[in-house]
TIKOLLO-924934 format. One line per field, with one value per atom (N, C-alpha, C): residue number from 1; residue in three letters; x negated, y, z negated; atom name. Coordinates in Angstrom, 2 decimals, padded with zeros to 5 digits. Atoms other than C-alpha are relative to their C-alpha. Layout:
seq	c(NUM; ...)
type	c(ALA; ...)
east	c(X; ...)
north	c(Y; ...)
up	c(Z; ...)
atom	c(CA; ...)
! end
This chain:
seq	c(1; 1; 1; 2; 2; 2; 3; 3; 3; 4; 4; 4; 5; 5; 5; 6; 6; 6; 7; 7; 7; 8; 8; 8; 9; 9; 9; 10; 10; 10; 11; 11; 11; 12; 12; 12; 13; 13; 13; 14; 14; 14; 15; 15; 15; 16; 16; 16; 17; 17; 17; 18; 18; 18; 19; 19; 19; 20; 20; 20; 21; 21; 21; 22; 22; 22; 23; 23; 23; 24; 24; 24; 25; 25; 25; 26; 26; 26; 27; 27; 27; 28; 28; 28; 29; 29; 29; 30; 30; 30; 31; 31; 31; 32; 32; 32; 33; 33; 33; 34; 34; 34; 35; 35; 35; 36; 36; 36; 37; 37; 37; 38; 38; 38; 39; 39; 39; 40; 40; 40; 41; 41; 41; 42; 42; 42; 43; 43; 43; 44; 44; 44; 45; 45; 45; 46; 46; 46; 47; 47; 47; 48; 48; 48; 49; 49; 49; 50; 50; 50; 51; 51; 51; 52; 52; 52; 53; 53; 53; 54; 54; 54; 55; 55; 55; 56; 56; 56; 57; 57; 57; 58; 58; 58; 59; 59; 59; 60; 60; 60; 61; 61; 61; 62; 62; 62; 63; 63; 63; 64; 64; 64; 65; 65; 65; 66; 66; 66; 67; 67; 67; 68; 68; 68; 69; 69; 69; 70; 70; 70; 71; 71; 71; 72; 72; 72; 73; 73; 73; 74; 74; 74; 75; 75; 75; 76; 76; 76; 77; 77; 77; 78; 78; 78; 79; 79; 79; 80; 80; 80; 81; 81; 81; 82; 82; 82; 83; 83; 83; 84; 84; 84; 85; 85; 85; 86; 86; 86; 87; 87; 87; 88; 88; 88; 89; 89; 89; 90; 90; 90; 91; 91; 91; 92; 92; 92; 93; 93; 93; 94; 94; 94; 95; 95; 95; 96; 96; 96; 97; 97; 97; 98; 98; 98; 99; 99; 99; 100; 100; 100; 101; 101; 101; 102; 102; 102; 103; 103; 103; 104; 104; 104; 105; 105; 105; 106; 106; 106; 107; 107; 107; 108; 108; 108; 109; 109; 109; 110; 110; 110; 111; 111; 111; 112; 112; 112; 113; 113; 113; 114; 114; 114; 115; 115; 115; 116; 116; 116; 117; 117; 117; 118; 118; 118; 119; 119; 119; 120; 120; 120; 121; 121; 121; 122; 122; 122; 123; 123; 123; 124; 124; 124; 125; 125; 125; 126; 126; 126; 127; 127; 127; 128; 128; 128; 129; 129; 129; 130; 130; 130; 131; 131; 131; 132; 132; 132; 133; 133; 133; 134; 134; 134; 135; 135; 135; 136; 136; 136; 137; 137; 137; 138; 138; 138; 139; 139; 139; 140; 140; 140; 141; 141; 141; 142; 142; 142; 143; 143; 143; 144; 144; 144; 145; 145; 145; 146; 146; 146; 147; 147; 147; 148; 148; 148; 149; 149; 149; 150; 150; 150; 151; 151; 151; 152; 152; 152; 153; 153; 153; 154; 154; 154)
type	c(MET; MET; MET; ASP; ASP; ASP; ASN; ASN; ASN; ASP; ASP; ASP; PHE; PHE; PHE; LYS; LYS; LYS; ILE; ILE; ILE; HIS; HIS; HIS; GLU; GLU; GLU; MET; MET; MET; MET; MET; MET; MET; MET; MET; ARG; ARG; ARG; GLU; GLU; GLU; ALA; ALA; ALA; LEU; LEU; LEU; LYS; LYS; LYS; LEU; LEU; LEU; ALA; ALA; ALA; ARG; ARG; ARG; ARG; ARG; ARG; ALA; ALA; ALA; ALA; ALA; ALA; THR; THR; THR; ALA; ALA; ALA; ASP; ASP; ASP; GLU; GLU; GLU; VAL; VAL; VAL; PRO; PRO; PRO; VAL; VAL; VAL; GLY; GLY; GLY; ALA; ALA; ALA; VAL; VAL; VAL; ILE; ILE; ILE; VAL; VAL; VAL; HIS; HIS; HIS; GLY; GLY; GLY; ARG; ARG; ARG; GLU; GLU; GLU; ILE; ILE; ILE; ILE; ILE; ILE; ALA; ALA; ALA; ARG; ARG; ARG; ALA; ALA; ALA; TYR; TYR; TYR; ASN; ASN; ASN; GLN; GLN; GLN; VAL; VAL; VAL; GLU; GLU; GLU; LEU; LEU; LEU; LEU; LEU; LEU; LYS; LYS; LYS; ASP; ASP; ASP; PRO; PRO; PRO; THR; THR; THR; ALA; ALA; ALA; HIS; HIS; HIS; ALA; ALA; ALA; GLU; GLU; GLU; MET; MET; MET; ILE; ILE; ILE; ALA; ALA; ALA; ILE; ILE; ILE; THR; THR; THR; GLN; GLN; GLN; ALA; ALA; ALA; THR; THR; THR; ASN; ASN; ASN; TYR; TYR; TYR; LEU; LEU; LEU; GLY; GLY; GLY; SER; SER; SER; LYS; LYS; LYS; TRP; TRP; TRP; LEU; LEU; LEU; HIS; HIS; HIS; GLU; GLU; GLU; CYS; CYS; CYS; SER; SER; SER; ILE; ILE; ILE; TYR; TYR; TYR; VAL; VAL; VAL; THR; THR; THR; ILE; ILE; ILE; GLU; GLU; GLU; PRO; PRO; PRO; CYS; CYS; CYS; SER; SER; SER; MET; MET; MET; CYS; CYS; CYS; ALA; ALA; ALA; GLY; GLY; GLY; ALA; ALA; ALA; LEU; LEU; LEU; VAL; VAL; VAL; LEU; LEU; LEU; ALA; ALA; ALA; ARG; ARG; ARG; ILE; ILE; ILE; ALA; ALA; ALA; LYS; LYS; LYS; VAL; VAL; VAL; PHE; PHE; PHE; PHE; PHE; PHE; GLY; GLY; GLY; ALA; ALA; ALA; ALA; ALA; ALA; ASP; ASP; ASP; ILE; ILE; ILE; LYS; LYS; LYS; THR; THR; THR; GLY; GLY; GLY; ALA; ALA; ALA; ALA; ALA; ALA; GLY; GLY; GLY; SER; SER; SER; VAL; VAL; VAL; VAL; VAL; VAL; ASN; ASN; ASN; VAL; VAL; VAL; LEU; LEU; LEU; ARG; ARG; ARG; ASN; ASN; ASN; ASP; ASP; ASP; LYS; LYS; LYS; LEU; LEU; LEU; ASN; ASN; ASN; HIS; HIS; HIS; GLN; GLN; GLN; VAL; VAL; VAL; GLU; GLU; GLU; VAL; VAL; VAL; ALA; ALA; ALA; GLY; GLY; GLY; GLY; GLY; GLY; LEU; LEU; LEU; LEU; LEU; LEU; LYS; LYS; LYS; GLU; GLU; GLU; GLU; GLU; GLU; CYS; CYS; CYS; GLY; GLY; GLY; ALA; ALA; ALA; LEU; LEU; LEU; MET; MET; MET; SER; SER; SER; ASP; ASP; ASP; PHE; PHE; PHE; PHE; PHE; PHE; LYS; LYS; LYS; LYS; LYS; LYS; LYS; LYS; LYS; ARG; ARG; ARG; VAL; VAL; VAL)
east	c(-000.22; 040.25; 001.03; -000.89; 041.93; 001.38; -001.37; 045.73; 000.37; -000.28; 045.94; -000.64; 000.66; 043.41; 000.81; -000.81; 045.56; 001.21; -001.18; 048.58; -000.40; 000.48; 046.61; -000.33; 000.36; 045.25; 001.26; -001.24; 048.73; 000.72; -000.67; 050.15; -000.75; 000.77; 047.29; 000.17; -000.25; 047.86; 001.35; -001.29; 051.47; -000.21; 000.31; 050.14; -000.75; 000.73; 047.76; 000.94; -001.00; 050.70; 000.66; -000.64; 052.33; -000.97; 001.00; 049.10; -000.16; 000.09; 048.89; 001.22; -001.22; 052.47; -000.16; 000.27; 051.44; -000.91; 000.94; 048.53; 000.70; -000.77; 050.88; 000.86; -000.83; 053.04; -000.85; 000.95; 049.92; -000.04; 000.13; 049.96; -001.31; 001.18; 046.89; 000.39; -000.42; 046.93; -000.16; -000.05; 047.80; 001.32; -001.18; 050.23; 000.00; -000.12; 051.56; 001.20; -001.12; 053.72; -000.01; -000.12; 055.02; 000.66; -000.41; 055.51; 000.49; -000.55; 057.67; 000.07; 000.17; 056.84; -000.82; 000.68; 055.91; 000.84; -000.90; 058.59; -000.37; 000.22; 057.88; 001.32; -001.22; 060.40; -000.06; 000.15; 059.02; -001.10; 000.98; 057.18; 000.01; 000.05; 055.95; -001.33; 001.22; 053.41; 000.07; 000.03; 052.32; 000.98; -000.95; 054.97; -000.10; 000.24; 053.43; 000.37; -000.27; 053.62; 001.48; -001.40; 057.07; 000.92; -000.88; 058.65; -000.44; 000.57; 056.46; -000.06; 000.01; 055.89; -001.35; 001.32; 052.42; 000.05; -000.12; 053.75; 000.49; -000.56; 055.03; -001.07; 001.01; 052.16; 000.68; -000.55; 052.74; 000.35; -000.24; 052.45; 001.22; -001.12; 054.95; 001.33; -001.23; 057.54; 000.29; -000.18; 056.98; 000.49; -000.46; 057.41; 001.50; -001.42; 060.78; 000.84; -000.72; 061.89; 000.07; 000.06; 060.79; 000.86; -000.83; 062.43; 001.47; -001.39; 065.64; 000.42; -000.30; 065.50; 000.24; -000.11; 064.96; 001.03; -000.92; 067.31; -000.65; 000.76; 064.61; -001.11; 001.13; 062.02; -001.34; 001.23; 059.46; -000.29; 000.46; 057.44; -000.98; 000.88; 055.89; -000.47; 000.32; 055.97; -000.34; 000.27; 054.95; -001.47; 001.33; 051.77; 000.19; 000.01; 051.03; -001.26; 001.10; 048.82; -000.05; 000.13; 047.54; -001.34; 001.17; 045.04; -001.18; 001.06; 043.07; 000.18; -000.04; 042.22; 000.94; -000.95; 045.03; -000.68; 000.45; 044.51; 000.51; -000.40; 045.05; 001.52; -001.46; 048.71; 000.64; -000.59; 049.53; -000.38; 000.43; 047.47; 000.80; -000.81; 049.30; 001.41; -001.35; 052.65; 000.04; 000.06; 051.60; -000.10; 000.08; 050.67; 001.37; -001.32; 053.99; 001.05; -000.94; 055.85; -000.34; 000.44; 053.94; -000.24; 000.30; 052.90; -001.08; 000.94; 050.93; -001.36; 001.26; 048.31; -000.03; 000.25; 046.85; -001.11; 000.99; 045.04; -000.20; 000.22; 043.40; -001.09; 000.97; 041.38; -001.29; 001.22; 038.76; 000.00; 000.17; 037.41; 000.14; -000.10; 038.01; -000.98; 001.06; 034.80; 000.25; -000.31; 036.40; 001.14; -001.16; 039.70; 000.46; -000.43; 039.85; 000.12; -000.26; 041.37; 000.10; 000.09; 040.71; -001.46; 001.41; 037.04; -001.00; 000.97; 035.44; -000.34; 000.22; 035.90; 000.38; -000.49; 037.96; 000.69; -000.70; 039.68; 001.26; -001.29; 043.27; 000.63; -000.68; 044.42; -000.51; 000.58; 042.08; -000.40; 000.34; 041.96; 000.61; -000.50; 042.22; 000.68; -000.72; 043.60; 001.47; -001.39; 046.80; 000.71; -000.78; 049.62; 000.18; -000.07; 049.32; -001.25; 001.12; 046.34; 000.42; -000.37; 046.65; -001.18; 001.05; 044.69; -000.30; 000.39; 042.73; -000.97; 000.93; 041.06; -000.17; 000.28; 039.42; -000.80; 000.82; 037.80; 000.67; -000.73; 040.51; 000.15; 000.04; 040.01; -000.55; 000.50; 037.96; -000.54; 000.55; 036.23; 001.12; -001.12; 039.49; 000.76; -000.70; 041.17; -000.83; 000.88; 038.18; -000.15; 000.14; 037.80; 001.23; -001.23; 041.42; -000.04; 000.10; 040.86; -001.09; 001.10; 037.50; 000.37; -000.40; 038.88; 001.02; -001.02; 041.85; -000.65; 000.62; 039.66; -001.01; 000.87; 037.15; 000.81; -000.87; 040.01; 000.47; -000.44; 041.12; -001.09; 001.12; 037.65; -000.36; 000.35; 037.46; 000.68)
north	c(-001.28; -052.97; -000.19; 000.06; -052.56; 000.55; -000.41; -052.35; 001.32; -001.27; -049.54; 001.16; -001.06; -047.53; 000.33; -000.23; -047.99; 000.86; -000.78; -046.65; 001.43; -001.35; -043.71; 000.79; -000.68; -042.90; 000.39; -000.29; -043.11; 001.20; -001.12; -040.72; 001.31; -001.22; -038.25; 000.44; -000.37; -038.37; 000.73; -000.72; -037.30; 001.43; -001.34; -034.39; 000.82; -000.70; -033.50; 000.50; -000.46; -033.33; 001.28; -001.19; -030.81; 001.18; -001.07; -028.83; 000.59; -000.50; -028.59; 000.86; -000.80; -027.33; 001.38; -001.28; -024.64; 000.86; -000.75; -023.61; 000.57; -000.46; -023.37; 001.21; -001.12; -021.01; 001.14; -000.99; -018.94; 000.08; 000.14; -020.15; -000.72; 000.76; -021.42; -001.48; 001.37; -025.06; -001.00; 000.97; -027.02; -000.73; 000.84; -029.91; -000.93; 000.89; -032.10; -000.92; 000.92; -035.16; -000.58; 000.66; -036.62; -001.35; 001.39; -040.37; -000.58; 000.75; -042.39; -001.45; 001.36; -046.07; 000.11; -000.17; -046.21; 000.84; -000.83; -043.79; 001.48; -001.45; -040.17; 000.65; -000.67; -038.10; 001.52; -001.44; -034.62; 000.23; -000.42; -033.02; 001.51; -001.46; -029.46; 000.49; -000.68; -027.04; 001.43; -001.38; -023.56; 000.86; -000.93; -020.91; 001.38; -001.28; -017.90; 001.17; -001.11; -015.66; 000.06; 000.06; -016.80; 000.53; -000.37; -016.34; 001.26; -001.16; -013.40; -000.27; 000.49; -015.36; -000.65; 000.56; -015.98; -001.36; 001.31; -019.06; -001.08; 000.96; -020.78; -000.91; 000.97; -023.26; -001.33; 001.32; -026.73; -000.82; 000.80; -028.36; 000.48; -000.57; -026.00; -000.34; 000.31; -026.53; -001.50; 001.45; -030.30; -000.41; 000.30; -030.39; 000.26; -000.33; -028.65; -001.02; 001.01; -031.05; -001.33; 001.30; -034.11; -000.05; -000.02; -033.08; 000.05; -000.01; -032.30; -001.38; 001.34; -035.67; -000.99; 000.93; -037.55; 000.42; -000.50; -035.37; 000.06; -000.02; -035.00; 001.04; -000.94; -032.42; -000.72; 000.77; -035.21; -000.83; 000.79; -036.89; -001.08; 001.01; -039.59; -001.09; 001.15; -042.30; 000.41; -000.54; -040.12; 000.34; -000.46; -039.29; 001.08; -001.01; -036.25; -000.17; 000.00; -036.25; 001.40; -001.37; -032.79; 000.16; -000.06; -031.84; 000.74; -000.78; -029.41; -000.10; 000.03; -029.52; 001.08; -000.99; -027.80; 001.16; -001.19; -024.27; -000.10; 000.05; -023.47; 000.09; -000.09; -022.49; -001.35; 001.28; -025.73; -001.11; 001.00; -027.85; 000.12; -000.22; -026.28; -000.52; 000.47; -027.02; -001.53; 001.47; -030.63; -000.60; 000.44; -031.02; 000.15; -000.23; -029.49; -000.98; 000.96; -031.85; -001.43; 001.32; -034.78; -000.98; 000.90; -036.13; -000.99; 001.04; -039.37; 000.14; 000.01; -039.04; 001.10; -000.97; -036.43; -000.57; 000.36; -037.44; 001.24; -001.15; -034.57; -000.31; 000.17; -034.29; 000.73; -000.78; -031.56; 000.77; -000.82; -029.86; 001.47; -001.45; -026.13; 000.65; -000.51; -024.62; 001.42; -001.36; -021.18; 000.03; -000.07; -021.94; -001.37; 001.34; -025.69; -000.21; 000.21; -026.69; -001.49; 001.43; -030.44; -000.39; 000.26; -030.12; 000.88; -000.83; -027.79; 001.28; -001.24; -024.53; -000.21; 000.39; -025.62; -001.35; 001.27; -028.86; 000.03; -000.09; -028.19; -001.39; 001.30; -031.69; -000.99; 000.95; -033.50; 000.68; -000.75; -030.96; -000.70; 000.75; -032.89; 000.88; -000.89; -029.82; 000.15; -000.06; -030.05; -001.30; 001.16; -032.46; -001.08; 001.01; -034.36; 000.12; 000.03; -035.40; -000.84; 000.61; -036.45; -000.80; 000.74; -039.17; 000.76; -000.78; -037.54; -000.81; 000.58; -038.90; 000.99; -000.96; -036.43; -000.62; 000.42; -036.82; -000.90; 000.84; -038.75; 000.73; -000.64; -037.89; 001.43; -001.35; -034.93; 000.72; -000.68; -034.25; 000.59; -000.47; -033.98; 001.14; -001.05; -031.94; 001.28; -001.17; -029.63; 000.69; -000.58; -029.14; 000.82; -000.73; -028.06; 001.38; -001.26; -025.39; 000.90; -000.79; -024.26; 000.59; -000.47; -024.01; 001.13; -001.03; -021.97; 001.34; -001.25; -019.39; 000.53; -000.48; -019.26; 000.80; -000.71; -018.26; 001.34; -001.24; -015.62; 001.07; -000.96; -014.03; 000.50; -000.40; -013.71; 001.30)
up	c(000.66; -032.94; -001.13; 001.15; -036.34; 000.35; -000.33; -036.00; -000.66; 000.66; -038.58; 000.76; -000.76; -036.57; 001.25; -001.20; -033.45; -000.33; 000.42; -035.32; -000.33; 000.35; -036.75; 001.26; -001.26; -033.30; 000.78; -000.71; -031.76; -000.62; 000.67; -034.37; 000.24; -000.25; -033.90; 001.45; -001.40; -030.14; 000.13; 000.02; -030.83; -000.51; 000.52; -032.90; 001.05; -001.06; -030.04; 001.10; -000.99; -027.61; -000.47; 000.56; -029.91; -000.03; 000.01; -030.26; 001.40; -001.38; -026.47; 000.34; -000.21; -026.43; -000.65; 000.67; -028.93; 000.87; -000.85; -026.69; 001.22; -001.16; -023.71; -000.35; 000.48; -025.79; -000.56; 000.49; -026.63; -001.53; 001.46; -030.24; -000.28; 000.39; -032.08; 000.08; -000.32; -030.95; -001.14; 001.09; -034.06; 000.11; -000.01; -034.01; -001.19; 001.16; -036.79; 000.16; 000.11; -037.22; -001.41; 001.29; -040.46; 000.25; -000.20; -040.64; -001.32; 001.14; -043.02; 000.46; -000.53; -042.70; 001.26; -001.29; -039.05; 000.95; -000.80; -037.88; -000.15; 000.05; -036.96; -000.37; 000.46; -038.90; 000.17; -000.22; -038.12; 001.03; -001.02; -035.19; 000.04; 000.00; -035.21; 000.56; -000.43; -033.80; -000.50; 000.48; -034.78; 000.78; -000.61; -034.12; -000.64; 000.67; -035.85; 000.90; -000.93; -032.77; 000.38; -000.40; -031.66; -001.09; 001.10; -035.08; -000.74; 000.70; -036.14; -001.50; 001.38; -039.35; -000.28; 000.29; -040.80; -000.69; 000.65; -042.62; 000.97; -000.95; -039.45; 000.60; -000.42; -039.32; 000.26; -000.36; -037.89; -001.24; 001.21; -041.32; -000.76; 000.76; -042.95; 000.67; -000.75; -040.22; -000.11; 000.10; -040.33; -001.38; 001.37; -044.12; -000.11; 000.06; -043.79; 000.76; -000.78; -041.06; -000.74; 000.67; -043.03; -001.26; 001.21; -046.30; 000.36; -000.46; -044.44; 000.48; -000.52; -042.70; -001.14; 001.11; -045.96; -001.05; 001.01; -047.99; -001.37; 001.24; -050.63; 000.11; -000.02; -051.63; -000.07; 000.14; -052.10; 001.25; -001.14; -049.37; -000.47; 000.63; -051.63; 000.95; -000.85; -048.98; 001.42; -001.33; -046.06; 000.19; -000.41; -044.19; 001.04; -001.05; -042.08; 000.81; -000.94; -039.01; 000.58; -000.47; -038.16; 000.71; -000.87; -035.48; -000.62; 000.64; -037.66; -001.51; 001.46; -041.35; -000.53; 000.52; -043.29; -000.72; 000.73; -044.62; -001.44; 001.41; -048.31; -000.17; 000.09; -047.75; 000.29; -000.41; -045.96; -000.97; 000.97; -048.34; -001.29; 001.21; -051.29; 000.18; -000.28; -049.67; 000.05; -000.06; -049.00; -001.40; 001.40; -052.68; -000.66; 000.60; -053.76; 000.49; -000.58; -051.43; -000.40; 000.46; -052.97; 001.15; -001.12; -049.59; -000.43; 000.42; -049.92; 000.68; -000.75; -047.16; 001.06; -001.07; -044.85; 000.88; -001.01; -041.67; 000.86; -000.87; -039.82; 001.01; -001.07; -036.65; -000.32; 000.17; -036.67; -001.32; 001.20; -039.78; 000.38; -000.19; -040.18; -000.97; 000.87; -041.52; -000.51; 000.46; -041.97; -001.01; 000.90; -043.72; -000.51; 000.37; -044.35; -001.50; 001.42; -047.69; -000.35; 000.29; -047.52; -000.18; 000.28; -048.37; 000.71; -000.73; -045.82; -000.74; 000.74; -047.75; -001.47; 001.33; -050.76; 000.16; -000.10; -051.63; -000.87; 000.69; -052.64; -000.11; -000.05; -051.66; -001.04; 000.96; -054.08; -001.31; 001.22; -056.92; -001.21; 001.15; -060.18; -001.05; 000.91; -061.98; 000.40; -000.45; -059.92; -000.39; 000.46; -060.76; 001.07; -001.04; -057.47; 000.86; -000.93; -055.38; 001.21; -001.27; -051.76; 000.53; -000.70; -049.99; 001.30; -001.18; -047.19; 000.85; -000.96; -044.07; 001.14; -001.06; -041.72; 001.12; -001.12; -038.33; 001.01; -000.93; -036.51; 001.33; -001.33; -032.80; -000.11; 000.28; -034.04; 001.22; -001.18; -030.72; 000.84; -000.81; -028.83; -000.68; 000.76; -031.56; -000.05; 000.07; -031.93; 001.34; -001.34; -028.17; 000.38; -000.30; -027.87; -000.67; 000.74; -030.52; 000.60; -000.57; -029.09; 001.35; -001.33; -025.56; -000.09; 000.19; -026.76; -000.34; 000.42; -028.48; 001.02; -001.09; -025.60; 001.02; -000.95; -023.29; -000.57; 000.65; -025.81; 000.07; 000.02; -025.82; 001.38; -001.37; -022.01; 000.36)
atom	c(N; CA; C; N; CA; C; N; CA; C; N; CA; C; N; CA; C; N; CA; C; N; CA; C; N; CA; C; N; CA; C; N; CA; C; N; CA; C; N; CA; C; N; CA; C; N; CA; C; N; CA; C; N; CA; C; N; CA; C; N; CA; C; N; CA; C; N; CA; C; N; CA; C; N; CA; C; N; CA; C; N; CA; C; N; CA; C; N; CA; C; N; CA; C; N; CA; C; N; CA; C; N; CA; C; N; CA; C; N; CA; C; N; CA; C; N; CA; C; N; CA; C; N; CA; C; N; CA; C; N; CA; C; N; CA; C; N; CA; C; N; CA; C; N; CA; C; N; CA; C; N; CA; C; N; CA; C; N; CA; C; N; CA; C; N; CA; C; N; CA; C; N; CA; C; N; CA; C; N; CA; C; N; CA; C; N; CA; C; N; CA; C; N; CA; C; N; CA; C; N; CA; C; N; CA; C; N; CA; C; N; CA; C; N; CA; C; N; CA; C; N; CA; C; N; CA; C; N; CA; C; N; CA; C; N; CA; C; N; CA; C; N; CA; C; N; CA; C; N; CA; C; N; CA; C; N; CA; C; N; CA; C; N; CA; C; N; CA; C; N; CA; C; N; CA; C; N; CA; C; N; CA; C; N; CA; C; N; CA; C; N; CA; C; N; CA; C; N; CA; C; N; CA; C; N; CA; C; N; CA; C; N; CA; C; N; CA; C; N; CA; C; N; CA; C; N; CA; C; N; CA; C; N; CA; C; N; CA; C; N; CA; C; N; CA; C; N; CA; C; N; CA; C; N; CA; C; N; CA; C; N; CA; C; N; CA; C; N; CA; C; N; CA; C; N; CA; C; N; CA; C; N; CA; C; N; CA; C; N; CA; C; N; CA; C; N; CA; C; N; CA; C; N; CA; C; N; CA; C; N; CA; C; N; CA; C; N; CA; C; N; CA; C; N; CA; C; N; CA; C; N; CA; C; N; CA; C; N; CA; C; N; CA; C; N; CA; C; N; CA; C; N; CA; C; N; CA; C; N; CA; C; N; CA; C; N; CA; C; N; CA; C; N; CA; C; N; CA; C; N; CA; C; N; CA; C; N; CA; C; N; CA; C; N; CA; C; N; CA; C; N; CA; C; N; CA; C; N; CA; C; N; CA; C; N; CA; C; N; CA; C; N; CA; C; N; CA; C; N; CA; C; N; CA; C; N; CA; C)
! end
């Protein structure tokens, strides 16, 4: 097995742990980690309900943690691993933060902004484009989301 794939899988598994924590807190189960080199410098999960803040997505919280950790507004040498394709708000913030790479698990066919609905991350009209790789542990990431919403509908 490719060593890079093992690292990517390990990082996404960390994001999945956080997504499960979100589900336990009755939040939409999205988790994210930001990596600099091979070190996780930010870990976050959705906290919209807890904070009563529609912007408290895992990616947004992780961006704040990572920029604070690095003491810089730029995340040029960082990658984010997020369980679900980022929405337009999060994708815009990732572009503004100049993150290098986004790895996501399951696509989001309703609000995804990494190619499913729109593609904010690779828009050539913006001043920064992000490398994107989707589908990392997509079945596991997607099942977590599907199970969460099935329980909500019962």
